[in-house]
C-alpha positions as CSV (number, residue, x, y, z in Angstrom):
1,M,20.0,13.8,-23.3
2,I,16.6,12.2,-22.8
3,L,13.9,12.8,-25.4
4,V,10.3,12.6,-24.2
5,I,7.7,12.1,-26.9
6,G,4.1,12.5,-25.9
7,S,1.1,14.8,-25.2
8,S,1.1,17.8,-22.9
9,V,-2.6,17.0,-22.2
10,D,-1.7,13.5,-21.0
11,K,-1.3,13.3,-17.2
12,V,1.9,11.3,-17.5
13,Y,3.8,13.9,-19.5
14,P,4.0,16.8,-17.0
15,T,4.8,14.5,-14.1
16,L,7.6,12.9,-16.1
17,L,9.1,16.3,-17.1
18,S,8.9,17.6,-13.5
19,T,10.7,14.5,-12.3
20,L,13.4,14.8,-14.9
21,R,14.0,18.4,-13.8
22,E,14.2,17.3,-10.1
23,A,16.6,14.6,-11.0
24,G,18.8,16.9,-13.0
25,Y,18.8,14.9,-16.2
26,P,19.0,17.0,-19.4
27,F,16.0,16.4,-21.6
28,S,14.1,17.7,-24.6
29,T,10.4,17.2,-25.6
30,I,8.1,16.6,-28.5
31,D,4.6,17.6,-27.8
32,E,2.5,15.8,-30.4
33,D,-0.5,18.0,-29.6
34,Q,1.4,20.7,-31.5
35,P,2.6,18.7,-34.5
36,E,3.1,21.8,-36.7
37,R,6.1,22.7,-34.5
38,Y,8.2,19.7,-35.5
39,A,9.9,18.2,-38.6
40,V,11.8,14.9,-38.8
41,H,14.7,14.8,-41.2
42,R,16.3,11.5,-42.3
43,E,19.8,11.5,-43.6
44,S,21.9,8.6,-44.9
45,A,25.7,8.6,-45.2
46,Y,28.4,5.9,-45.1
47,G,25.8,3.2,-44.4
48,R,24.4,5.0,-41.4
49,T,21.0,6.6,-41.0
50,T,20.7,9.7,-38.9
51,Y,17.5,11.5,-37.8
52,R,17.4,15.2,-36.9
53,I,14.3,16.6,-35.3
54,E,13.5,20.3,-35.7
55,G,11.4,22.2,-33.2
56,T,12.6,20.9,-29.9
57,G,14.8,23.9,-29.3
58,T,18.0,21.8,-29.0
59,K,20.3,19.8,-31.4
60,N,21.8,17.3,-29.0
61,P,22.4,13.6,-29.4
62,V,19.6,11.6,-27.8
63,G,20.8,9.0,-25.4
64,A,17.4,7.5,-24.3
65,M,13.7,8.1,-25.1
66,F,10.3,7.9,-23.5
67,V,7.4,7.5,-25.8
68,R,3.7,7.7,-25.0
69,H,2.0,8.9,-28.2
70,A,-0.8,11.5,-28.1
71,I,-4.3,10.5,-29.1
72,V,-6.5,12.6,-31.3
73,R,-8.6,15.0,-29.3
74,T,-9.9,17.1,-32.1
75,L,-12.1,16.9,-35.2
76,D,-9.8,19.4,-37.1
77,Q,-8.7,17.3,-40.1
78,T,-5.7,19.5,-40.7
79,K,-4.4,18.9,-37.2
80,I,-5.2,15.2,-37.4
81,S,-3.3,14.8,-40.6
82,R,-0.3,16.7,-39.2
83,M,-0.3,14.5,-36.0
84,N,-0.6,11.3,-38.1
85,L,2.3,12.4,-40.3
86,L,4.5,13.3,-37.3
87,Q,3.8,10.1,-35.5
88,F,4.5,8.1,-38.7
89,Q,7.9,9.8,-39.1
90,L,8.7,9.3,-35.4
91,N,7.8,5.7,-35.6
92,Q,10.1,5.2,-38.6
93,M,12.8,6.8,-36.5
94,L,12.1,4.6,-33.6
95,L,12.5,1.5,-35.7
96,S,16.2,2.2,-36.3
97,T,17.3,4.2,-33.3
98,D,20.2,2.6,-31.4
99,C,19.3,4.1,-28.0
100,P,17.0,2.7,-25.2
101,V,13.3,3.4,-25.7
102,I,10.4,3.2,-23.2
103,N,8.6,1.7,-25.2
104,K,8.9,1.1,-28.9
105,P,5.4,1.2,-30.4
106,T,6.3,-1.8,-32.6
107,N,6.6,-3.9,-29.5
108,A,3.1,-2.9,-28.3
109,Y,1.1,-4.6,-31.1
110,S,-0.2,-7.3,-28.8
111,N,-2.3,-4.7,-27.0
112,Y,-4.2,-3.9,-30.2
113,S,-6.1,-7.2,-29.9
114,K,-7.3,-8.2,-26.4
115,P,-8.0,-11.8,-27.5
116,Y,-4.5,-12.2,-28.9
117,Q,-3.0,-10.8,-25.7
118,I,-5.1,-13.2,-23.6
119,Q,-3.7,-16.0,-25.7
120,L,-0.2,-14.8,-25.1
121,L,-0.8,-14.6,-21.3
122,A,-2.2,-18.1,-21.3
123,E,0.8,-19.4,-23.2
124,A,3.0,-17.7,-20.5
125,N,1.2,-19.8,-17.9
126,F,-0.9,-17.1,-16.4
127,D,-4.4,-18.0,-15.2
128,V,-6.7,-16.2,-17.6
129,P,-10.5,-15.9,-17.7
130,R,-12.6,-17.9,-20.1
131,S,-13.2,-15.7,-23.1
132,L,-15.3,-15.4,-26.2
133,V,-15.2,-13.0,-29.1
134,T,-18.4,-13.1,-31.1
135,N,-20.9,-11.1,-33.0
136,V,-23.5,-13.8,-32.8
137,P,-26.2,-13.1,-30.2
138,A,-26.9,-16.8,-29.6
139,E,-23.3,-17.5,-28.9
140,A,-23.2,-14.7,-26.4
141,R,-26.2,-16.1,-24.6
142,R,-24.7,-19.6,-24.6
143,F,-21.5,-18.3,-23.1
144,Y,-23.5,-16.4,-20.5
145,E,-25.2,-19.6,-19.3
146,E,-22.0,-21.6,-19.6
147,C,-20.3,-19.1,-17.1
148,E,-23.3,-19.4,-14.7
149,R,-24.5,-15.9,-15.7
150,Q,-21.3,-14.3,-14.4
151,V,-19.9,-12.5,-17.4
152,I,-18.4,-9.1,-18.3
153,F,-18.1,-7.6,-21.7
154,K,-15.8,-5.0,-23.3
155,G,-14.2,-4.0,-26.6
156,V,-11.7,-6.2,-28.4
157,S,-9.2,-3.6,-29.4
158,N,-6.8,-1.2,-27.6
159,M,-9.4,1.6,-27.6
160,L,-10.5,2.4,-24.0
161,T,-13.7,0.6,-23.0
162,L,-14.8,0.0,-19.4
163,A,-15.8,-3.6,-18.5
164,Q,-19.4,-4.1,-17.6
165,V,-21.2,-7.0,-15.9
166,L,-23.6,-8.5,-18.4
167,R,-27.1,-8.4,-17.1
168,P,-30.5,-9.5,-18.7
169,E,-31.3,-5.8,-19.5
170,H,-28.3,-5.8,-21.8
171,F,-29.8,-8.5,-24.0
172,R,-31.9,-6.1,-26.0
173,R,-28.7,-4.6,-27.2
174,F,-27.6,-7.9,-28.8
175,E,-29.3,-6.7,-32.0
176,F,-26.3,-4.5,-32.5
177,L,-23.8,-7.4,-31.9
178,P,-23.6,-8.5,-35.6
179,H,-22.2,-5.0,-36.4
180,C,-19.7,-5.0,-33.5
181,P,-17.8,-8.1,-32.3
182,T,-17.4,-8.0,-28.6
183,L,-15.2,-9.6,-26.0
184,F,-17.1,-11.6,-23.3
185,Q,-15.3,-13.0,-20.3
186,E,-16.2,-14.9,-17.2
187,Y,-16.5,-12.3,-14.4
188,V,-14.0,-12.8,-11.6
189,A,-15.3,-10.7,-8.7
190,G,-12.8,-9.5,-6.1
191,V,-10.0,-7.0,-5.6
192,D,-7.8,-5.7,-8.4
193,Y,-4.0,-5.6,-8.7
194,R,-1.9,-3.6,-11.1
195,V,1.7,-4.7,-11.4
196,H,4.0,-2.2,-13.1
197,I,7.2,-3.7,-14.4
198,L,10.3,-1.7,-15.1
199,H,12.9,-4.0,-16.5
200,D,13.6,-6.2,-13.5
201,Q,11.7,-4.1,-11.0
202,T,8.1,-4.5,-10.0
203,F,5.6,-2.2,-8.3
204,V,2.4,-3.9,-7.0
205,T,-0.7,-1.8,-6.3
206,R,-3.9,-3.3,-4.8
207,L,-7.2,-1.6,-5.6
208,V,-10.6,-2.1,-4.0
209,S,-13.7,-0.5,-5.7
210,K,-17.4,-1.1,-5.6
211,D,-17.4,-1.0,-9.4
212,E,-16.4,-4.0,-11.5
213,D,-14.0,-1.7,-13.4
214,Y,-12.3,0.6,-10.9
215,R,-11.5,3.0,-13.6
216,R,-15.2,3.8,-13.9
217,G,-15.2,4.4,-10.1
218,A,-12.3,6.8,-10.5
219,L,-14.4,8.8,-13.0
220,I,-17.5,9.0,-10.7
221,D,-17.4,12.0,-8.4
222,G,-17.2,10.9,-4.8
223,E,-16.4,7.3,-5.5
224,S,-13.7,6.1,-3.2
225,I,-11.2,3.5,-4.3
226,V,-9.0,1.9,-1.6
227,T,-5.5,2.0,-3.1
228,E,-2.3,0.7,-1.5
229,S,1.1,-0.6,-2.1
230,A,1.0,-4.4,-2.0
231,T,2.9,-7.6,-2.9
232,L,2.2,-10.8,-4.8
233,P,3.9,-14.2,-4.9
234,A,7.4,-14.1,-6.2
235,E,6.6,-16.6,-9.0
236,I,3.8,-14.3,-10.3
237,L,6.1,-11.2,-10.3
238,E,8.9,-13.3,-12.1
239,K,6.4,-14.2,-14.8
240,C,5.4,-10.6,-15.1
241,V,9.0,-9.5,-15.7
242,A,9.5,-12.4,-18.2
243,F,6.3,-11.6,-20.1
244,T,7.2,-7.9,-20.4
245,K,10.7,-8.8,-21.8
246,Q,9.1,-11.4,-24.1
247,L,7.1,-8.6,-25.7
248,G,10.2,-6.5,-26.0
249,L,9.0,-3.9,-23.5
250,V,11.0,-2.1,-20.8
251,V,7.8,-0.9,-18.9
252,S,4.4,-2.5,-18.7
253,G,1.3,-2.6,-16.5
254,I,-0.3,-6.0,-16.0
255,D,-3.8,-6.2,-14.5
256,F,-5.1,-9.0,-12.2
257,K,-8.3,-9.9,-10.4
258,E,-8.1,-11.9,-7.2
259,S,-11.2,-13.8,-6.2
260,P,-12.3,-14.2,-2.6
261,G,-11.0,-17.8,-2.9
262,G,-7.5,-16.6,-3.8
263,R,-7.7,-17.3,-7.6
264,L,-5.4,-14.7,-9.3
265,V,-6.5,-14.1,-12.9
266,A,-4.5,-12.1,-15.4
267,L,-6.6,-9.7,-17.5
268,E,-4.4,-7.8,-19.8
269,C,-1.0,-6.1,-20.3
270,N,-0.7,-2.4,-21.0
271,P,2.5,-1.3,-22.9
272,F,1.8,2.4,-22.2
273,P,0.5,2.4,-18.6
274,Q,-0.7,5.5,-16.9
275,F,1.5,4.8,-13.9
276,T,1.0,8.2,-12.4
277,F,-2.6,7.3,-11.5
278,Y,-1.4,4.5,-9.3
279,E,1.7,6.1,-7.7
280,R,-0.3,9.2,-6.8
281,R,-2.7,7.1,-4.8
282,S,-0.3,4.5,-3.4
283,G,2.8,6.6,-2.8
284,Q,5.0,4.4,-4.9
285,H,7.8,6.2,-6.8
286,I,7.3,4.7,-10.3
287,T,8.0,7.9,-12.2
288,R,11.3,8.4,-10.5
289,A,12.4,4.8,-11.1
290,I,11.6,5.2,-14.8
291,V,13.5,8.5,-15.0
292,D,16.5,7.0,-13.3
293,Y,16.4,4.0,-15.7
294,L,16.4,6.4,-18.7
295,G,19.2,8.4,-17.2
296,Q,21.4,5.5,-16.3
297,H,21.0,3.6,-19.6
298,Q,21.7,6.5,-22.0
299,V,24.0,5.7,-24.9
300,H,26.9,8.0,-25.7
301,E,26.7,7.7,-29.4
302,S,23.3,8.1,-31.1
303,N,21.8,8.4,-34.5
304,V,19.0,10.7,-33.3
305,F,19.5,14.4,-32.6
306,A,16.8,16.7,-31.1
């Protein structure tokens, strides 16, 4: 049986469940937006730790898991505390489970720091943009001039921030910089590529948007984004697969920018990509490939029951 841990509000969750039904794989779910429904019990006997999860409606051994944790969408402190406790217990379970997991949160820590991840991408021989993390206004201005006034800025953590081109009208906001370190990078204008990696498989999506961050364009009513299935050089895709495995991930989404001159720059790697956004626009069957991977790699003996 496949266990899906996530959020019913998240767009990936219902698509994954629908595809599991169509494929005929038995599955169970944990909807973290309703944390009061579940309890995780840990048992130890004869040197083996077993986890039993109440609230799923089944008590079957779990052969594989898909994890995409819910994010807090409420100010209700009771609900926040319950969600935090449930996710803590689930993460403890995920540390010692002996079945395949897409993806273990412990292998996603590089995404919590964009500068650290950029360093890892550079060490893996990807071309990366010149980058600066600073809370010193003078350093930000120096970097702006050093990059010939072609700079974008965004947050340094895994919290969603949309990249913006740095313009002179933004300089007045530098007074807030001492209180909020920010990531500045050379701006590479051009088309976007998202490469989804599933073990040894790759799915390349090309995106063209008027906005420097196509995600902002997707949020603007009426903004058209040209999205299509594409390809990239084999050596790039091989590095994407190797980098994903290096992080201990089964699935990832790596973002690139390609300049008009053909320079391909790696921006970041998402360990919990919202692949449904891309497949819906490009026609690629990423969800089905993930479902088949889970179904085909299930273990017969498990220490998790749900």
